N, C-alpha and C positions, 0 to 999 in steps of 0.2 A: 504495499499499499505504501502511497503516495503521500504527503499532507502538508500543505501550506501554510502557511499561515501569514497575513497579510494584519503590518499592523504599525503603528509609528515609534514603535519604543520595545522595537526588535529586543535589543540590550539583556528586556528583561527576562527571554526564556534560556539564557547562556545556561548558568550551570541547570538548568532544569533537565533540559534534553543531552546533559554528557554528564551526569549520572545514575546510578541502578539501573534498572531493569531497561531503559529505551533505549538506553545510552548504549547497551548488550545491542538490545533488534536491532538496533541501530547500524553495527558493528557482522553484525548476519544479516546484515542486510535485509528480515523481511521486511523492515518499515526504513521510507526514508521524509527526515521530516529539513524544510526550511520552511525559514523565517522569513519576508520582504517590507523594510522597508515602504509606506506607500507612497511617501517622494518621488518616492524613485522615478513612480509614473505623474510628477507631476511638467507641466510647460515654462515655469517663469522662473524669474534668474531666484525670486525668497521661499521656492520649494510648497508654496502653500493648498494644505490638504484640508482646511478651512474656509467657513463663513460665515457673514453673520446672520441671523433666522429670519427668515420677511417675515410681514405680521411683527415686528421685534421682538424683546424678549429675552432673558437671560443666555447669555453663553454663545457657542460658539457650535457650530457644526457645521460635522468632516460630510467635504462634497466626495457628488457621484465623481465628477468626471476621473482625477484617479483612481476612481475604485474600478470605477469601469474598464479601465487598461490598465491595472493590473488582472484581476479575472483572465480577461481573453485572452491576457498573453502569456500564463499558466495554467490555464486549462491545457489537457492532456490530451495530443491529437487523436487522429486512430491507432490503434496501435492491435498487430499481427492479427489484421483483416478484420481485424469489430471494432466497435463503436464503444473507446474507454466510458466504461465508470464515473462519474465525476459530479461530486454534490459540493454546493456551492450553502457553508452556510452564517449565515452572520448570525453576533455573539448580542442579545439586545434583551435587556431589565422588561418587553412586553412578550416577546420568545414566546412559544410554548418551555413548562418547564422539561425540563434533563430528565433518563433514568433509565436504567435496564438497559428498558426493550426499547429506546434509541440507541443506544450505543450499540446494540445488538446489530442494529441494522445500519446502522452508519459504517459498525465495519465490515460491511460487505462490498463497499466501494475503492475500485483501484486508486481511488482520491476523493480526497476533502480538500479543498480551499476556505481558512475560516478567515472573517472580516475581524477584524476586533472595533470596536468603538471606542467614540474615545468623545470627550469635552459631552455637548448638552442634547450627542449624539450623529443620529446619523442621516442623510438626505434618506425621508423614507424610498428615494423612485431607486436605488437601492435595495430598500425590502420588496416594491415591487417587483423591478423588474428583474435585477441582476440578481440576487441571492435565492438562491430555489428552495428557503426554509430559516425562519428565524429562530433563535432558540437560546433560550435562561435558562440557568442553576438554581433557580429559589426567589423564591419576593422577598430584594429588600438591592441596593443600589450599590454597584460597585463604581471604583473611578473610568475599569476601562475593558474588556471581553477580552482582556489578558489572561486573568486568570479564571475565567469560564473555557474558554483555550486550554493552557494545562486541563483542565479538571477533565474535559471531554476526550480531550490527546489521549489521556493519561486510563481511561476507564475504553475507550475505544480499541490503544493498542496490545491493551491484558489480552481481550479475545481473540484475535489473532494468534491462529497457529504457529508455536514457539515460544511465541512470545514472552509466556509461562512457561514453565519447566514441564512440574505437572500437569497434562491438560486437568486428570482432576480436581483439581483445584476450585478450576475455572467452572466449572460442570457444578459443582459442588456447593457451592458460593451461595450468599447474600444476595435476595433480589432474583437469583431463575427459578426455571421451575414454577411449584407450586409454591414457597416456602415466601413469605415479605423479609425474612433475616433467616442467617446461619444460628445451628446451634451454637453454644458454647464454648472455646478450646479451656483447654487446661494442658499446662506440661507441667518437668521440676521443680521445685519438689513437693513432694507427695501429701506433704506437710508444711506450713509457713505458721510460723509462731511470729504473734505481734504483742505487744506488756503494752499496758494504758492500765490507768488510773479508773477505780473503779469505788467513791465513796470515800477515799481519801489512801486509797488498797494500791498497791501495782498487783493486778488479775497480768497472764500468760492466757490470750486466744487462740486455738489453734486453725487455722483455716485452711482445712480441709479436700483433696480432688474428692468425687463423687464417689463412691465403690462400685461405680456396676462398669465404670470407667477402666479398674483394673482388675476385671474380674477373667477379664480375657473370652467374654461367653459377647460372639460380636451381633447374637441375634437381640440378645439386652437392650446390647449399647445401641444397638442400630435406634431401636425401638426407644429408649431415650432420647435420643439425638431428636428423633423427631417428635419430642412429646414436648420439646425443649425448643426450638424452633418455632418464632413470633411469627 
């Protein structure tokens, strides 16, 4: 998969893309992620990407011209005798809320182009004529679309075969299949002790791993996990 991120602050992504599984996946050529400075597609000496809103109001609005040029330039051409599947996503506070189903759907594309909004917003003609969809990561307002882009990139990338070493980890996790959230997890030590004061006395409290997980009875363990998935 090819992922292109259009932003006016490309350096925000530097460490995010160079660490952990994302870095490994790019090295293995499972995904290719590039950030692009929107100012590259401007046509004036000042590299202007925004303008004052028609009708008045606070803040500045990102212009359609450079965004249109950027998307047109980055969209994959036909490959191997077939049309490449590209999805253009505008990160917007008024978009539809992102979830695991959307992550699964986006993971099927050959290319995703993310448009990161900034300032007061993006010219509405971008949402109407350039982007295929608008996505929000929650009912709150951020400085821009860079953090939402990171969230979606990570959620989508881990669904691409080979990015996560153990495929079972992806299939059985939260928000997949019929369960909303995955069962609780425990590891060593079997018993963890904490000391706390109660009525002036120091008492030891033992936090134990559920006995069923230590039983070796796989049927009972699966039943416990199913019961404790919320």
